[in-house]
matplotlib code that plots the C-alpha trace (Angstrom):
import matplotlib.pyplot as plt

x = [0.0, 2.8, 4.7, 1.6, 1.0, 4.7, 4.4, 1.2, 2.7, 5.8, 3.6, 1.6, 4.8, 6.1, 3.1, 3.5, 7.3, 8.3, 11.1, 10.2, 7.1, 8.8, 12.1, 11.6, 11.8, 15.3, 16.7, 15.1, 11.7, 12.8, 15.1, 18.3, 18.9, 18.2, 14.6, 13.2, 13.2, 16.6, 19.4, 21.4, 18.6, 18.2, 21.4, 19.7, 18.8, 16.8, 18.1, 21.7, 20.9, 23.4, 24.1, 27.6, 29.0, 32.1, 33.8, 33.3, 36.7, 35.9, 32.7, 32.5, 30.2, 30.2, 28.2, 27.3, 26.5, 27.1, 24.3, 23.2, 23.1, 25.8, 25.3, 26.9, 29.1, 31.5, 34.1, 33.3, 36.1, 34.5, 37.0, 34.1, 35.2, 31.9, 32.4, 34.4, 38.1, 39.1, 36.3, 36.8, 38.2, 37.0, 33.6, 32.2, 28.7, 26.3, 23.7, 21.7, 21.3, 23.1, 20.0, 17.9, 20.4, 21.1, 17.4, 17.5, 20.4, 22.2, 25.6, 28.1, 31.7, 35.0, 35.6, 31.9, 30.6, 27.7, 25.7, 24.5, 21.9, 21.8, 22.3, 25.8, 26.3, 29.1, 29.7, 32.3, 35.0, 34.3, 31.8, 29.8, 26.9, 23.8, 22.4, 18.8, 19.3, 21.9, 22.2, 24.4, 26.1, 23.1, 21.0, 19.0, 17.8, 17.7, 15.6, 16.7, 14.8, 11.7, 11.9, 11.5, 14.3, 12.1, 14.1, 12.7, 13.6, 11.6, 8.0, 5.5, 5.0]
y = [0.0, 2.4, 1.6, 2.2, 5.6, 6.5, 5.5, 7.5, 10.6, 10.3, 10.0, 13.0, 15.0, 14.1, 15.7, 18.9, 19.5, 20.8, 18.8, 15.5, 15.0, 16.4, 14.7, 12.9, 16.1, 16.8, 13.5, 13.8, 12.4, 8.8, 9.1, 8.6, 12.4, 12.9, 14.1, 17.2, 19.2, 17.9, 20.3, 18.7, 19.3, 22.9, 23.7, 23.0, 26.3, 26.2, 29.7, 28.5, 25.8, 25.1, 22.4, 21.0, 18.2, 16.2, 13.0, 11.0, 10.8, 9.0, 7.6, 7.1, 6.9, 9.8, 11.0, 14.7, 15.2, 13.1, 10.5, 10.5, 7.3, 7.1, 8.9, 8.6, 11.4, 11.6, 14.0, 15.4, 16.7, 19.6, 22.2, 24.7, 28.3, 29.6, 27.8, 29.4, 29.4, 26.7, 24.4, 25.0, 21.5, 19.2, 19.5, 17.3, 16.2, 14.9, 12.5, 11.4, 8.5, 5.3, 3.2, 5.1, 5.0, 1.3, 0.6, 2.4, 0.2, 3.0, 2.5, 5.3, 4.5, 6.3, 7.7, 7.9, 11.1, 12.7, 15.8, 17.1, 19.7, 20.9, 23.5, 24.9, 25.5, 26.2, 23.1, 23.9, 25.6, 23.8, 24.6, 21.4, 20.5, 19.0, 17.0, 17.3, 15.4, 13.1, 12.6, 9.8, 9.7, 8.0, 11.0, 9.0, 11.3, 10.3, 12.8, 13.1, 16.2, 18.1, 21.6, 23.1, 20.9, 18.4, 15.1, 12.0, 9.8, 11.8, 11.0, 13.5, 17.0]
z = [0.0, 0.9, -2.3, -4.4, -2.7, -3.4, -7.0, -7.5, -5.8, -8.1, -11.2, -10.2, -9.5, -13.0, -14.5, -12.6, -12.8, -16.3, -17.8, -16.0, -18.1, -21.2, -20.9, -24.2, -26.2, -25.0, -26.1, -29.6, -28.8, -28.8, -31.9, -30.0, -29.8, -33.5, -33.2, -34.8, -31.5, -30.3, -29.5, -32.4, -34.9, -33.8, -35.7, -39.1, -40.8, -44.0, -44.7, -45.2, -47.7, -50.5, -53.0, -53.7, -55.7, -55.1, -54.3, -51.1, -49.2, -46.0, -44.5, -40.7, -37.7, -35.2, -32.2, -32.6, -28.9, -25.8, -25.2, -28.9, -30.9, -33.7, -36.9, -40.4, -41.7, -44.6, -46.0, -49.4, -51.6, -53.4, -54.6, -54.4, -54.4, -52.8, -49.5, -46.7, -47.5, -44.9, -46.2, -50.0, -50.7, -47.9, -46.3, -43.5, -44.2, -41.5, -43.0, -40.0, -37.5, -38.3, -37.5, -40.0, -42.8, -42.3, -42.8, -46.1, -47.2, -49.1, -50.8, -50.0, -50.8, -51.0, -54.5, -55.3, -56.9, -55.0, -54.7, -51.4, -50.6, -47.0, -44.4, -44.0, -40.3, -37.8, -35.7, -33.0, -34.9, -38.2, -41.0, -41.8, -44.0, -42.4, -45.4, -46.6, -49.9, -51.3, -55.0, -56.4, -59.8, -61.3, -60.1, -57.7, -54.8, -51.2, -49.3, -45.6, -44.7, -45.8, -47.4, -43.9, -42.5, -40.7, -40.5, -42.3, -39.4, -36.8, -36.0, -37.6, -36.0]

ax = plt.figure().add_subplot(projection="3d")
ax.plot(x, y, z, "-o")
ax.set_aspect("equal")
plt.show()
């Protein structure tokens, strides 16, 4: 009886205290930290969208923030003159969560030519591209985000 009362009190408290009831939104709404309202996703800015073409140099997993599930990123050799000077030849591209991309069974290999459309953002002291679309050399398009930047892997708004 006493345990039941304690559990009911704790449940009631979680509804009253902000942050306890809404804890899911801070870890990405159940998307391993990748959700549309997560701190990571807040970096995406549809006002900074660009499109670049280049060659994939290195594909690897990464964790953008502590506690997030792994994601896939790659380095793109671009040689683009319209990117910031330090990033004119090599640009880091964040694709999205590893679990989402594995389910799509995409092929991304070093030496492959790709186009990327995404949001150019400052990540720490580096300019990166948060991908919205990926286009392979056969011009097949993989859409990762809606026009407004909403991620394809996140549950609907």
